[in-house]
C-alpha positions in Angstrom: -41.2 1.9 -16.3 -39.6 2.7 -19.6 -36.2 3.1 -18.1 -36.3 -0.6 -17.1 -36.2 -1.4 -20.8 -32.8 0.2 -21.0 -31.4 -0.7 -17.6 -32.2 -4.4 -17.5 -30.2 -5.3 -20.7 -27.3 -3.1 -19.5 -27.3 -4.9 -16.1 -27.5 -8.3 -17.8 -24.6 -7.4 -20.1 -22.4 -6.1 -17.3 -23.2 -9.2 -15.2 -22.3 -11.4 -18.2 -19.0 -9.6 -18.7 -18.2 -10.0 -15.0 -19.0 -13.7 -15.2 -16.9 -14.1 -18.4 -13.9 -12.4 -16.7 -14.2 -14.7 -13.7 -14.3 -17.8 -15.9 -11.3 -16.5 -17.9 -9.4 -16.0 -14.6 -10.3 -19.5 -13.5 -9.2 -21.1 -16.7 -5.9 -19.1 -17.0 -4.8 -20.3 -13.5 -5.1 -17.1 -11.6 -6.3 -18.9 -8.5 -3.9 -21.9 -8.5 -1.4 -20.8 -5.9 -3.0 -18.5 -3.4 -0.6 -19.1 -0.6 2.6 -18.8 -2.6 2.8 -15.1 -2.8 1.9 -14.7 0.8 4.7 -17.0 1.9 7.3 -15.4 -0.5 6.8 -12.1 1.3 8.0 -13.7 4.6 11.1 -15.5 3.1 14.4 -13.7 3.4 16.5 -14.4 0.3 
């Protein structure tokens, strides 16, 4: 039971870091053009 006092804050901290990284990726435009890279592979320059 005592280990939960250590594990719960660590889990919440890691979850918050993951959420912050996801929000950062959304705001910086990482998910704007999902099909562009896939289509560029097929184009022959």
